[in-house]
ZADOMI-140688 format. One record per residue: residue in three letters; x, y, z of N, C-alpha, C in turn. Coordinates in steps of 0.2 Angstrom, whole numbers, plus 5000, padded with zeros to 4 digits. Layout:
<recs>
alaXYZXYZXYZ/...
</recs>
This chain:
<recs>
met505249694831505949694832506049714839/phe505849774841505949804847505649754853/lys505149724852504849674857505349624858/lys505649594853506149544853506749564856/asn506949614855507649644858507549654866/val506949684867506749684875506749614878/phe506449564875506349504877507049474878/arg507549484873508149454874508549484880/ala508449554880508849584886508649554892/val507949554893507749524900507949454901/leu507849414896508149344896508849344898/gly509249384895509949384896510149404904/leu509649454906509749474913509649414918/val508949384917508849334921509349274921/cys509549254915510049204914510749224918/trp510949284918511549304921511449304929/val510849324931510649314938510749244941/cys510349204936510349134938511049104939/val511449114934512149094934512549114940/ser512449174941512849214947512649184953/leu511949164954511749144961511949074962/ala511949034956512148964956512848954958/ala513249004955514049004955514249024963/gln513849054967514049074974514249014978/ala513848964978514048904982513848844978/glu514248794978514148734975513648684980/ser513748694986513248654991512748694994/val512248714990511748764993511448744999/gly511348675000510948655006511348675012/ala512048685012512448695017512648775018/ala512248815013512448885013512148925018/val512448985020512249035025511849085020/lys511249085021510849135017510849205019/ile510949245014510949315015510349345011/ala509849385013509249405009509449475008/met509549495001509549564999508849584997/ile508549635001507849654999507949724996/glu507849734990507949794986507549804980/gly507349864978507049884972507449864966/leu507249804963507549774957507149794951/ser506549824952506149854946505849914948/gly505549944944505350014945505950064944/pro505750134946506150184944506850184947/phe507050144952507650134955507950064954/gly507750024949507849964947508649954946/asn508850004942509650014940510050014946/thr509850054951510250064957510249994961/gly509649954962509649894965510049844961/glu510049844955510549794951511249814952/ala511449874952512149894954512349874961/val511949874966512049854972512149774972/phe511749744969511749664969512449644966/arg512749684961513449664958513949674964/asn513949724967514349734973514349684978/leu513749674981513649624986513849544983/leu513649534977513849464974514549464974/trp514949514972515649504971515949504977/ala515749534983516049524989515849454992/val515249424991515149354993515549304989/glu515649314983516149274979516749264982/arg517049324985517749334987517749284994/val517249294998517249255004517249185002/asn516849164997516749094996517349064993/ala517749114989518349084985518849064991/arg518849094997519249085002518949025007/gly518448995005518148935009517448955012/gly517249015012516649035015516749045023/val516349035027516349045034516348985038/thr516648985044516748925048516248925054/leu515848865054515348855059515448805064/ala515348805070515348745074514648705073/ala514548645075513948605074513348645077/gly512848645074512248685076511548655073/pro510948675074510448665072510348675064/gly510448615060510348615053511048635049/met511648635054512248655051512748605054/glu513248575049513748535051514248585053/ala514748565057515448595059515748605052/gly516148655051516548665046516448725042/lys516748725036516648775031515948775028/his515748845027515048835024515048905019/pro514848905013514748955008514249005011/leu514349065008513749115008513349115002/leu512649125003512249124997511849184998/leu511949234993511549294992510849284988/val510349294991509649284988509349354987/arg509149364980508749424979508049424980/tyr507749484983507049484984506949564982/asp506449564977506249624974505749664978/ser505949714981505449764985505049804980/lys505249814973504949854969505049924972/gly505449944977505550004980505050034984/gln504549984986503949994990503949964997/thr503750005002503849985009503449915010/glu502749925008502349855009502649795006/glu502949805000503149744996503849725000/ala504249765003504849755006504649715013/leu504049735016503949695022503649625020/ser503349625014503049555012503649505011/val504149535007504649495005505149485011/leu505149525016505549505022505249445025/lys504649435026504349375028504549315024/ser504549325017504749265013505449255014/ala505849295015506549285017506649245023/ile506349265028506449225034506149165034/asp505549155031505349085030505749045025/asp506149075021506649035017507249015021/gly507349045027507849025031508449075031/ala508349135029508849195029508849215036/arg509449225039509549255046509849325045/phe510149345039510449405038510149445032/val509949505033509549545029509949615027/met509949615020510349675018509949715014/gln509949785015509449835011509749905012/gly509649945008509850015009509550075004/asn509350054999509050114994508450144996/ser508250155002507750195004507750195012/ser507750255015507750255022507050245025/ala506550255021505850235023505750165023/val505950135019505950055018506450035025/ala506950065025507450035031507050035038/ala506750095039506450115045505850055046/ala505450045041504949995042505249925043/leu505749905040506149845040506449835048/ile506649895050506949885057506349875062/asp505849915061505249895066504949835065/ala504949795059504649735058505149685061/ile505849695060506249645063506349645071/asn506249705073506149715080505649665083/lys505049675080504449635082504549565081/his504749545075504849475074505349445078/asn505949475080506449445085506149445091/ala505749485094505449485101504949425101/arg504649415095504149365095504349295093/glu504949285090505149225088505949225089/pro506249235095506949235096507349175093/gly507049115092507349065089507549075082/lys507149125079507249135071507449215070/ser507849235075507949305075508349335069/val508449395067508749415061509149475062/leu509649485058510049545059509949585052/phe509949645053509849695046510549735046/leu510849725040511449755038511249815033/asn511349865034511149925030511749955026/tyr511649965020512249985016512150055013/ala511550085014511450145010510850195013/ala510450165018509850205020510150255026/val510250315024510650365028510250415032/asp509550405033509250445038509550445045/pro509850495047510150495054509850465060/ala509150465059508750445065508850365066/leu509050325060509150255061509650235065/thr510150275067510650255072510650315077/asn510050345079509950395084509350375087/asp508850415087508250395091507950335090/lys507950305083507650245080508250185080/cys508750195084509250135084508950075087/ser509250015084509049955086509649905086/tyr509649865091510249815092510249775086/trp509749755083509749715076509949745070/his510049815070510249855064510849875065/phe511249865059511949895058512049935052/arg512249995053512250035046513050045044/phe513150025038513850035035513950095031/asp513450135030513550205026513650255031/ala514050305029513950375033513250395033/his512950425038512250445038512350515035/ala511750545034511650605030511950665033/asp511950675040512350725043513150715043/met513350655043514050645041514250665034/arg513850645030513950665023513950735022/met513450765025513350845024513950875027/ser514150855033514850885035515350885031/ala515550825028516050825023515950865017/leu515350875014515250925009515350995011/met515151015017515151085019515851095021/ser516351045022517051065023517351085017/val517051075011517251095005516951165003/leu516251155003515851215002516051285006/lys516151275012516251335017516851365014/asp517351345010517951375008517851405001/asp517251404998517151434992516951504994/ala517351554993517251624995516751654990/ser516751634984516351664979515551644979/leu515451594983514851574983514351604988/lys513851634986513451684990512651654990/ser512451614986511751584986511651514984/val511251474987511151404986510451394986/tyr510251334982509551314982509551234984/leu509151224988509051154991508451114987/ile508651054985508151014982508250944983/gly507750904985507750844987507150804987/gln507150734988506550694988506150694994/asp505550704993505050714998504950645002/tyr505350635007505250575012505850585017/ser505850545022506250555028507050575026/phe507250545021507950565020508050635017/gly507650645012507650715009507550765014/his507050765019506950805024507550815028/ala507950755030508550755035509050795031/val509150785024509650825021509550895021/ala508950925019508750985020508851025026/arg508650985031508651015038509451025040/glu509850975038510550985041510951025036/ala510851035030511051085025510851155028/lys510351165030510151235033510551255039/arg510551195044510851205050511651225049/gln511951175045512651195044512851255040/leu512451275035512451335032512551395037/ala512051395041511951445046512551455051/val512851395052513451395057514051415053/leu514151385048514751395044514851455039/arg514251465036514251515031513651555031/pro513551595037512951635037512851685032/asp513351695028513351745022512951725017/ile512951655016512651625010511851625011/gly511551655005510851655006510451595003/leu509951575006509551515003509051544999/val509051534992508551564987508051524985/gly508051454987507451414986507551354989/glu507051314990506951254994506351214991/glu506551154989505951114985506051044987/leu505551004988505450934989505050904984/his505150854981504850834976504650754977/pro504050724973503950654975504550614972/met504650564977505250514975505050464970/gly505450464964505450414959504850424954/arg504550484955503850494951503950544946/val504450584946504550654942504950624935/lys504550634930504850614923505150674920/asp504950734922505150794918505450844924/phe506050854925506350894929506450964927/leu506250984921506351044918506051104922/pro505351094925505151144929505551164935/tyr505751114938506151124943506851164942/ala507151134937507751164934507651234932/ser507151254929507051324927506951374934/lys506551334939506551384945507251394948/ile507651344948508351344950508751404947/lys508651404940509051454936508751524938/ala508051534938507751584939507951624946/ser508051574951508251594958508851634958/gly509251624953509951654954510451614958/ala510251554960510751514964511351504960/gln511951504964512551484962512751414963/ala512351384967512451314968511851274971/val511851214969511251164972511551114977/ile511151104982511351054986510751004986/thr510950944985510450894985510650824987/gly510250784990510350714991510050664986/asn509750684982509450644976509950594974/phe509650534973509950474970509650444964/gly509950404961509650364954509450414949/asn508850394946508550434941508350504943/asp508150504950507950574952508550624952/leu509150594952509750644952509950654944/thr509950594941510150604933509750644929/leu509050634930508650684927508650754929/leu508750764935508850834938509450874935/ile509950834935510550864932510550874925/lys510250834921510150834914509650904913/ala509150904917508750964916509051024917/ala509551034922509851084924510351104918/lys510651054915511051074909510651104903/asp510051064902509651094897509451164897/val509251184903509051254904509651304905/gly510251284904510851324904511051344911/phe510851304917511051324924511851304924/glu512251364926512951354927513251354933/gly512851344938513051344945513351264946/lys513551264953513751194955513251154958/phe513551094958512951044962513451004967/tyr513151024974513450984979513050924980/thr513250864979512850804979513050754984/phe512650704985512850644990513050594985/tyr512750594979512750534974512950554967/gly513250614966513350634959513850604955/asn514150554958514750514955514650444951/ala513950444950513850374947513150374944/leu512950314941512250304939512050354934/gly512450364929512350414923512350484924/ala512450504931512350584931513050614928/pro513650584928514150624925514050624917/ala513850574914513650574907513250624905/ala512650624910512050674908512350744908/ile512750764912512950834912513550854907/gly513950794907514550804902515050864904/glu515250904899515750954900515551004904/ala514851014905514651064909514751054916/gly514850994918515050974925515750974928/val516150984923516950994925517051044930/gly517251024936517351074941516751104945/lys516251074943515551094946515151044950/val515250984948514850934951515350904957/val515150914963515450884969515150824972/ala515450774974515150724977515550694983/val515150674988515450644994515350564994/ala515850534996515850454996516250425001/asp516250365003516650335007517250315004/trp517250314997517850294993517750324986/leu518250334982518250354975518850314972/pro518650294966519250264962519850304962/asn519850364962520450404961520850424968/val520650384973521050404979521850394979/gln522050354973522750354972523150324977/asn523050254978523550214982523450144978/ala524050114979524050044975523549994977/gln523449984983522949934985522149954982/ser522050024983521350044981521350034973/glu521850044969521850034962521749964961/ala522049924964522049854963521349824964/phe521049854969520349834971519849854965/tyr519949914963519549944958519649904951/ala520249894950520349844944520149784944/ser520049744950519749684950519049674949/phe518749734952517949744951517849754944/arg518249794940518149804933518249744929/glu518649704932518849634927518249594929/arg517949584935517349544936516749574932/phe516749644931516149674928516349724923/pro516549694917516849734912516449784908/lys515849784908515449824905515349904908/pro515549954904515550024907514950034911/ala514450014909513750024912513749994919/asp514149944921514149904927514649944931/asp514949994930515450024934515150064939/tyr514950034945514650064950514950024956/val515450044959515750004965515850044971/his515650004976515650044983516149994988/met516550034991517050004996516649975001/arg516150015004515850005010515449935010/met515249915004514849855003515249795003/gln515949815002516449755002516549745009/leu516649805014516849805020516349765025/met515649785022515049755026515049685025/val515149655019515149585019515749545022/gln516349585023516949555026516749565033/ala516449615036516349615043515849555045/leu515349545041514849495043515149425043/ala515649415037515949345038516449335044/gln516749395046517149395051516849385057/ala516249415058515849405064515549335065/ile515349305059515149235059515649185061/asp516249195058516849155060516949165068/gln516949215070517149235078516649205082/ala515949195080515449175083515349095082/gly515649075077515549005075514848985075/ala514449025073513749015072513349065068/ile512749055067512349105063511749135068/asp511849115074511349145079511449215079/ser510949255078510949325077511249365083/arg511049335089511349365095512149365095/ala512349295094513049285094513449325089/val513149325083513449365077513549435079/ala512949465082512849535083513349555088/ala513449515094514049525098514649535096/gln514849505090515549505087515449565082/leu514849575078514849635073514949695076/glu514649715082514749775085515349795088/arg515849755087516549765088516949755082/ala516649745077517049735071517449785068/lys518149765066518549815062518849775057/val518749805050518949775045519349815040/thr519749785036520149825032520249785025/phe520049835019520049805012520249865008/gly520649845003520849894998521149955001/ala521549955007521850005010521350055014/gln520650035015520150065018520050025024/thr520050055030519950025037519250065040/gly518850025042518250045045518150005052/ser517750035057517549995063516850015064/met516549965068515849975070515850005077/arg515450055078515450085085514850055088/ala514950025094514449985097513850015101/gln514050085102513450125105512850125100/asp512950135094512350145090512350105083/his512850055083512950025077513050065070/gln513350125071513550155065514250145064/phe514350125058515050105055515450175054/gln516050175057516550235057517050215051/gln517150265046517650255041517850325038/pro518350325034518550385031517950415026/leu517950475024517550495019517950545014/val517850545008518150585004517650625000/val517850684997517550734993517850734986/gly517550724980517850734974517450784970/val517850814965517550854960517650824953/met517150834949517150804942517650834938/asp517950794934518450824929518550774924/lys518950794918518950754913519450694914/leu519450634911519850584911520550604909/gly521050584913521750604911521950674913/ser521450704917521650764920522050744926/pro522550794929522850774936522350754941/gly522550694944522150664949521550614946/val521450614939520850584937521150524932/lys521350464936521650414932521050364929/phe520450364933519950324931519250374930/asp518950354924518250384923517750344926/val517150374925516450344928516050304922/glu515950254922515450214917515650234910/gly516250244909516450254902516250314899/ser516150364904515850434902516450474900/gly517050464901517550514899517750564906/tyr517350554910517350594916517450564923/gly517850584927517950554934517950604939/phe518050584945518050624951518750634954/arg519050694955519650704957519550724965/val519950684969519850694976520150764979/val519750794982519950864984519950874992/lys519650824995519650825002519550755005/thr519950735010519950675013519850685021/leu519350655024519250655031519350585034/ala519850585039519950525042519250505046/ala519250445048518650415052518450465058/ala519050475062518850515067518550595066/gln518850615060518550685058517850675055/ala517650615052516950615050516450585055/glu516650565061516250545066515850595069/leu515250585070514750625074514550595081/pro514250625086513950595092513350565090/ser513050525094512450495094511950505100/thr511350505098510850505104510550445106/cys510750385102510550325103510650295110/gln510050275113510050235119509850155117/met510350125116510250055113509950005119/gln509449975117509149925121509349855119/lys509749825123510049755121509549695123/pro509449645120509049595121509249555127/
</recs>
C-alpha cells in the first residue's frame, strides 16, 4: 500500500508539472525559452519545487497579457511570443548543474535562472562566461534569485549575471539592525552550512557584531556539511550547553527545519536570527516555542500590510491553494517582470541587447519597487525583518503554510538603506 501511495504521489506531481508546462504557451514553437536549473530532487527538492511554483506563476502572468514583443529575427517572427519555463534538475550538485546547462543551451534557452546554492551559481557564472566568449551567437544571460554569496556581485561579478536577491551582507545588515537593539542579548552562537555562502554569513556576522555590539560574546561557531546532516541533536545540544541566548544562521531548507526542530527538542529557549526562518516547515517545526523568538529577514513578507501586497498574496494562494505550497517570494515576480520588460525594450532575445536593458531595469509589482544597479548587476529593493507570532495577533493577518504562525514586520528598510557598496569591476563584452 505504501509503495502504491508513493507511486500515485509521484505520478500526480509529474502530471501537474506536465500540465503546468503545457499551459504556459499554446504555440510552444514560438516560445522564448527560460531554463530553470535547480535541485528538484535530493535533500533540497522541496525548495526547488517551491521556486518552480513562483517562477511558473510569474511566467503565466506575462503570458496572460500576451507574452513579450519581438521584432523579426533568427527563428522568431515579429509580434507577440509566450515565455516557456523549462525545468532542469541539477539534483543540487554542481557537476549536474553544468551538465544540464549544456542541455538547456542546446535546447535553445538563452535565459537561465538558478539560485538555491551559491556554489552552483559561481560554477554557472564561470561556465556561462566561457560559453559566451566561445559562442557569442548563442550567448546566455543568468538571472539569480537566491544565491547570495556577496562575491557574486563583487570580485566575481559578470556582465552576464544579474542577482535579484539581497546578498548575504545586505541581509545580515538588516538582521543586525534589529539584533543590535536587544539590550538583554549578551551571547550568540553561529551555525551554518560549510560552503561559500555559510562562510560569508559567519564572516559578516562576526564583523558586524564587533562594530555594532562588541559587548556580545561569541560562545560558539560551527559549520556543518550542507544537506547531509539528518540528526541535528548533537549540534543543538552544543548550542544549549554553550549558554547562547541567540543563534545566527543562514541555513535554509531541511538544514534549517531540522536544526530548529532539534533545538526545540533539547529545550533551547533562545532566539534564532535567520535568513530563511519564515518558510519551508521551520515555523511548524518549532511551533509555540518560536513565538517572539524566530526572526527572519526577507525582501517581502505577507504581513507588510498594504492593499496591493495583500491582493498579490491572495492571488498566489488562489493559484496554489494547498497550505504546503505557501512559499511565495516577491523578488521572483519582479525578476520575471524585469526580464519581460527588458525583452520588450530590446525587441529581441539577443543576450547583449537584453542585458543592456536589464541593467537599467526598474519594476513595480504588489507595491514593491526594485531597480537593477548597473555597476554590479545587484538588484536594489526594500528589505523587511519579521518576528514569528500567532495567527491573529496584532500585525499577523496571514500565517505560514497553514501552521497557525506568521511573521509580524518589525523593521522595514528602504532600498537606499539596504544598499551596500560593491567592489565589482565589470568587464563588458
